[in-house]
C-alpha positions as CSV (number, residue, x, y, z in Angstrom):
1,M,-11.9,17.0,-29.7
2,G,-14.1,14.3,-31.1
3,G,-13.9,10.6,-31.7
4,E,-10.4,9.2,-31.6
5,D,-8.5,12.4,-32.3
6,Y,-7.2,12.9,-28.7
7,D,-3.7,14.3,-28.3
8,P,-1.4,11.4,-27.5
9,R,-0.2,13.3,-24.4
10,Y,-3.7,13.3,-23.0
11,L,-4.0,9.5,-23.5
12,S,-0.5,9.0,-22.1
13,Y,-1.5,10.8,-18.9
14,F,-4.0,8.1,-18.1
15,D,-1.7,5.3,-18.8
16,L,1.1,6.8,-16.7
17,F,-1.4,7.7,-13.9
18,N,-2.8,4.2,-13.7
19,R,0.7,2.8,-13.5
20,Q,1.4,5.1,-10.5
21,R,3.9,7.1,-12.5
22,F,2.3,10.3,-11.2
23,F,5.2,12.6,-11.8
24,E,5.5,11.5,-15.4
25,A,1.7,11.9,-15.8
26,H,1.9,15.4,-14.5
27,E,4.8,16.3,-16.8
28,V,3.2,14.8,-20.0
29,L,-0.1,16.6,-19.5
30,E,1.6,19.9,-18.5
31,A,3.3,19.9,-21.9
32,L,-0.2,19.8,-23.5
33,W,-1.7,22.3,-21.0
34,L,0.9,25.1,-21.1
35,P,0.3,26.4,-24.6
36,R,-3.5,25.9,-24.1
37,R,-4.0,27.1,-20.5
38,Q,-6.3,30.0,-21.6
39,E,-8.5,27.8,-23.8
40,A,-11.7,26.0,-22.8
41,N,-10.0,22.9,-21.5
42,G,-7.3,24.9,-19.6
43,D,-8.8,24.3,-16.1
44,F,-9.7,20.7,-17.0
45,Y,-6.0,19.9,-17.8
46,K,-4.9,21.9,-14.8
47,G,-7.2,19.9,-12.6
48,L,-5.8,16.6,-13.9
49,I,-2.2,17.9,-13.5
50,Q,-3.0,18.8,-9.9
51,L,-4.5,15.4,-9.3
52,A,-1.3,13.7,-10.5
53,G,0.7,16.1,-8.4
54,A,-1.3,15.3,-5.3
55,F,-0.3,11.6,-5.7
56,V,3.4,12.6,-6.2
57,H,3.1,14.2,-2.7
58,W,1.3,11.1,-1.4
59,Q,4.2,8.9,-2.7
60,K,6.6,11.2,-0.9
61,H,4.7,10.9,2.4
62,R,3.5,14.5,2.4
63,P,-0.2,14.3,3.1
64,A,-0.8,18.1,3.6
65,P,0.4,19.2,0.2
66,A,-1.4,16.1,-1.3
67,A,-4.6,17.2,0.2
68,A,-4.1,20.9,-0.9
69,L,-3.6,19.8,-4.5
70,L,-6.6,17.4,-4.3
71,E,-8.8,20.4,-3.2
72,R,-7.5,22.5,-6.2
73,A,-8.0,19.6,-8.6
74,R,-11.6,19.2,-7.3
75,T,-12.3,22.9,-7.9
76,N,-10.9,22.9,-11.4
77,L,-12.5,19.6,-12.5
78,G,-15.8,20.6,-10.9
79,K,-16.2,23.3,-13.6
80,Y,-16.8,20.7,-16.3
81,P,-19.8,18.5,-17.2
82,T,-20.4,15.1,-15.6
83,T,-18.5,13.6,-18.6
84,H,-15.8,15.6,-20.4
85,E,-13.3,14.5,-23.0
86,R,-14.4,10.9,-22.3
87,L,-13.6,11.2,-18.6
88,D,-16.3,10.6,-16.0
89,V,-15.6,13.8,-14.1
90,K,-18.2,13.1,-11.5
91,A,-16.5,9.8,-10.7
92,V,-13.2,11.6,-10.4
93,V,-14.6,14.1,-8.0
94,V,-16.0,11.3,-5.9
95,M,-12.6,9.6,-5.9
96,I,-11.0,12.9,-4.9
97,D,-13.4,13.2,-2.0
98,E,-12.6,9.6,-0.8
99,W,-8.8,10.3,-1.0
100,L,-9.3,13.6,1.0
101,R,-11.1,11.6,3.7
102,R,-8.2,9.1,3.7
103,L,-5.6,11.9,3.9
104,K,-7.4,13.6,6.8
105,A,-7.5,10.3,8.7
106,V,-3.8,9.5,8.1
107,D,-1.4,9.1,11.0
108,P,2.3,10.2,10.7
109,G,3.5,6.7,9.8
110,F,1.3,6.2,6.7
111,N,2.5,4.4,3.6
112,P,2.0,5.5,0.0
113,P,-0.7,3.7,-2.0
114,K,0.0,0.1,-3.0
115,T,-1.0,-1.3,-6.4
116,A,-4.3,-2.6,-5.1
117,G,-5.3,0.6,-3.4
118,A,-3.9,3.0,-5.9
119,P,-6.2,5.5,-7.7
120,Q,-7.3,4.6,-11.2
121,L,-8.8,6.7,-14.0
122,R,-10.7,5.3,-16.9
123,L,-11.7,7.0,-20.1
124,E,-15.1,6.0,-21.5
125,A,-15.3,4.2,-24.8
126,P,-15.8,6.4,-27.8
127,G,-19.5,7.1,-28.2
128,D,-20.2,6.5,-24.4
129,A,-19.5,10.0,-23.3
130,G,-22.7,11.8,-22.3
131,H,-24.6,8.5,-22.1
132,R,-25.3,6.3,-19.1
133,H,-24.6,2.7,-19.3
134,D,-28.3,2.0,-19.7
135,G,-28.3,4.0,-22.9
136,R,-30.1,7.1,-21.6
137,E,-28.7,10.6,-21.7
138,R,-26.9,11.8,-18.6
139,S,-28.5,14.8,-16.9
């Protein structure tokens, strides 16, 4: 995909995810992924679906399944370049690692994320993918 021709379901995933509508984010991207799961972006979409699914478990106070899905998401997303489909994959992996640390430190009475502490995903502006903010190519 290039420029602005992203599937609306891909873009909707990020909107839903950032509004903590993790189940809906999972569902909308799964509809895009299912017929394309054997294609080049199959594991990328699968990783994003697993990421949203992890936070569904988090909202339902199930840290063990949340951590398991975060691990799978990390594995799938880690197969892609630092920036892929305008997503800073490296930053997402760092976020996953931070949430895994949080989940491992959780006591039985934890609460799901609040708006201020909820995970957020950001797509880079068109033309930024593959470039650092100082204008140099990413390695």
